[in-house]
N, C-alpha and C positions, 0 to 999 in steps of 0.2 A: 808407562803406568805410574800414576801419582802415588806418592807415599802417603799412607794413612796418617791422620793426626791422632796423637795419643793424648788423652786427657791428662793434665798436669797432676791432678789428685791421684790418679791411678799410677802414674809414673812415680810420684813421691812415695806412695805406699809400697811399691815394689823395691824402690831404693832402700827404704827403711827396713823392709824385710830382709834384703840382702845383707845389710849391715848387722842386723840382729842375729842372723844365722851363724855368724862367726864372732859374735860377742864384741862388736865394735862399741866403744864407749862414748859418753858425753855427746849424744846426738842432738844437734840444734838445727832447726829449720828457720832460715831468715826469709821473710816475705818481703821482696823488693819491689812489688808491683806498684806501690805508690811513690816510688822514688824516680824522678824524671831521668836521672843520669844512669840508672841501673842498666847493666848489660844483659840481664836475664830476669826471669820472674822470681826465682828462688835460688838460694844457696842452701845446700845441705852440708853440714860440717860435723865431722866425727873424728875420733882418734883411736889408734891402736897402741899397743905397748912396745912394739918392735917393728922393724922393717918387714919381717915375715908376716906379722899380723896385718900390717897396712896392705901388703900385696894380697893377702887372703881376703880382706874386706873388698878391695877393688875387684878381684876375681869373682867374689860372691855376688856383688852388685851386678856385674856384667852378665853372669850366668842367670840370675833371677830375672832381670829385665829381658834378656834374650828369650828365655824359656816362656815367660808369661805374656810378654808383649811383642815379641819378635822385633825388638828394637836394639840398637847398639849405640854407644856414644859416638858423637861426631868426632871427638878428639880426646885422647888421654895422654897426659904427660907426667913425668916424675917417677915412673915405675923403676927406673934404674937404681936409684938410691933409696926410694920408698920412704923418704922423710915427709914429703908433702906431695900427694898425688892429686891431680886435678882431672876430673871426668866431666866433659862438656856434653850434656844432652840438649843443647841449644837453649831451651827455656828453663832448664834446671842445671845448675853447675854443682858438682859434688866435690868437696875438699876432704881428703882423708889424710890426716896428719899423724905423726908420732907425737905423743903428748907434749914433750918439751919444745918441739917446733911450733905446735899450736899455741902454746903459752907465749912463746917469743913473738910471733907475728900478730896474735890477737886480732884476727881479721873481723871478728864480731864488732869490735870497737870502731872499726873504720866505717861500718854501716849502722851507725847509731840510730838512724831514723827507721830502720827496718823493724818489723814486728818479729820477735823471736819466740819460737815455740820450742820448748825443750821436751824431748822424748825420754821418758823414764826407762831405765834399763829393766828388762824382764828377767834378769839373772843376777 
């Protein structure tokens, strides 16, 4: 049985919903589609204030996407120390940081050609 293809916009919306449900902060979407060397179509980057909140964000994203779209990430890494967790949904990669780690690595600056959309907090 072939796996159904999920629209990137629908997956993005569900990822954002999962982040917002546990009050993830500073949500940015980097559109990488026009960059030839990009490994995926989008990065979603956000941060939490502690390792507990980072893991809560990751769990909320997984729960929301699983419930609404019946999909799961291809790979997740970084949950042991929860300073930087990467969730790979193939076309969309989610980076969930603790704030100080996000500031240190500043991966947004590495993708300077990407179109960045900032999602305003609703809380």
